[in-house]
N, C-alpha and C positions, 0 to 999 in steps of 0.2 A: 672048400673048407676054409674058414677064417683063421688067419694067423694070430689074431688078437686074443690074448689070454684073458679069460674072465677074471675080473677083480673079485677077490674073496673078502667077505666081511668077517673081521676078527671080533667076535662078540665078547672076547675077554679084554680087549683094549679099553683103557679108561676113556670116559667121555670128555668132551670139551667143556671146560668150565665157562658158563655164561657170566659175563661181567655185569654185576648189579650196581645200581646207584646207591648213594648213601646220603645222609642228612648233611646239609650245609653247616659249616662250623658255627655260624651265628644261631642257627636253629638249635644246635646241640647246647650251646651256652644258655639260650633262653629257656629251653626245657629243663636244664639243670637248675636254673634259678627258680623257675616255677615250682619244681619239686621241693626245693629246700624251703621256700616260703610256705608252701602247703604244710610241710612238717612243723613249721613254727606257728601254724594256726591261721594263716592268711587265706582269704578267698581270692581267686583269680577272676578279674573283671576286664571286659574289653569295651572300647568305645569307638566312635567314628573318626576316620582320618580327615574327612572334610568337616571342618568345625565352624562354629559361629564366632564372631568377634566377642560376643558376651562371655561365652564359656572359656575361650582361649585367653582373653585379657581382662575384661571388666570384672567378672566374678572373682578373678584371682588378684584383685586389688591393683590392677594396671589399667586405669581408665584412659580414655582418649586423651591424647596430647601429654600423657605421662612420660617423662624422659626415660623411664625403664623400658618402654617399648622398643627403644633403639637396641636393646640387648638381643632382640629376636628379629632376624632378617626374614621377613614373611613373604610367602607366596600367596597372593590374593587371587581369588577365583572370580572370574567375570560372571556377572549376573544382571538380569534385566532391571531389577529393583532391589534396593536394600530393605531388609526387614527392620522396621523402626525399633522393635523391641530387642531383637537378637543381633542387629548390626550386619556387617558384611560377612561373606563366606571366605574361608581361607583353608590352606592345608595346615593342619595343626603343627605348631612349632615345638610342642612337648606333650606328654601324656597327662599333664596336670589337669586339663579340663574335665577329665573323667572323675576327678575328685568331687567336683561340685555336682556333676550329673548324678553320681551315685548317692551323695548325701541328700540331694533333693528327694530321692525316692526311698530312702532307707533311714530308719531311726538308729541313733547310736545306742550302745557302743558298736564299733566296727573295726575291722582289720582287713584291708584289701591291698592287692598289688595289681597294677595295670600294665601289662606288656603291650608294645605296639610300635609301629613305624611313625617317625616324625620327619618334618621337612623344614629346611631353612635355606634361604637364598644366600649362600656363602660360596666363596671361591674354594674349590676342592684343593686340599693339600694332604700331607701325610697324616694329619690328625683331625681333619674336618672334611665333611662331604655334604652334599645337598640333601641327603637322606641318611637316617641313622635309626637304630632301634634303641628303645628306652624301656625301663621298667620303673613305673611310678609306685610308690608305697604310701599308704595312709593309715594311721591308727588314731582313733578318737575314743576317748573315755573321760571319766571324771577326774582322775588323778594321774594323768600321763606326764612324764617329765623327760628331760634330756637324758637322764640315766636309763630310762626304758629304751630310748632310741639307740644309745651307745651299746647296750647289751644285745639288742636285736641285730644291729649291724655287725657286731663282732662275731656273733654266732653264725650269721650268714657267710661272712668272709672266711671264717675258719672251715666251714663245711664246703664252700665252693672250691677253695684252693687246697683242701684236704691237708691242712697244717695250721699251726698256730701263727696267725698273721699279726704283725705289729702295725697298729694303726694310730692315727692322731686326728683330733678335731681342730680346725682353724676357723676363726670368725669370718663371715662373708656377708653377702647381701642378696636377698631375693625378695621381691615385693610381696609374695604370698606367704612368707614365713617371718617370724620375729620372736626370738633371735634366729639368725641364719648362720649356717656354717658349712664348710667343706670337710670331707673326710679323705685323708691321704693314707696310703699303705706303703710300707717299706719293702722295696724289691732290690736286692743286691746293693744294700747300703744307700739307696736312692729313694726319696719320698716321691710317690706318684699320686696325683690327684685322681680320685676314684669316683666320688659322687657328691652331689649337693643336697642339702637337707635343712631342716629347721623346725621350729614349733609353728603350727598352723596359725596364720595371722587371724585375729578376731574378725576382721572384715570379711575374710573368706568364709568363716563359719556363719556369719550373719547372712551373706549372700546365698548360702545353701539352706537357710531357714533354721539354723541351730542358734541356741542362746550361748554366746561365748562366756557368760558368767557361770554357766553350768558345765560346759564341755570344753575340753582342750585336747590337743593331740600333736603328733609329729608327722611330717611328710618328707619323702626323699625321692630322688631321681637317680637311677643308675644307668649308665650307658652300656648296653649289651656289647656294642662294638669295642668299648674300652676294656670290658672284662675279657672279651675274646683275645684282644691284642696282648693283654698281660698273661693270660693263661697259656697261649700258644707262642708267645714271644714274637709277635708280628709288629713291625715298625711302620706300616703304612696301611691306613684304614681302607684305602681305595682297592686294595687287593681282594677284599671281601665281595666287591660288587663287579669285578671285571669278568667273572665267569671263566677264568683261565683254568682249564682242567689240570694243568700241571701243578697249580697251586692247590686246588680243591681236593685232589686225590691224596694229599698228605694227611687229611683228617679222617 
């Protein structure tokens, strides 16, 4: 006769909770931004991460040997031969190329946002990395002004941060917009750069096949990583990409 007592199963005991995964904080922020822009009447468009020199630079009023190209530290893709019309291949440095791609295939008026991953050959630090997420926006119509842009951005920022956000516009420079400006928001008595924008340059409209005498618009680029850092009070962008579960479990 065995001395081992049979283990009884207590069917009334609570079961063990299985640990489930959850969305990455950058995914949460991007989805929230998508949702808000959809509420504002924007369509969400996507484009390729491996881009051509034409769409990433030339069509955006940054021709070869233009000094503005130094603003983007580019990862070039090795290829057997360069396409004479489209130029070399590269990892896109911003989501702006999708502006031209979309305009080539669609007639105005239009209102789109383009979320996606971008790449730049930079030395990583607390505020820069070789990869980052961006949301590009583009509105084209016959009577679009800076006032329309300001109202759109203010509505987005108020909805995203769920409060009345104090913002300001500063003059800046981007080859594909004229005039160009930066938008800052006030966080705890400190102004923080949030996004770059401007009125679409006539050369960009022409490159996409639009008549700049009939159509005009504004474009903007928002860093998803920057939004996440402000929303969650994160001081180092590299934390989002290190896959440290101790960090990710907080969201």
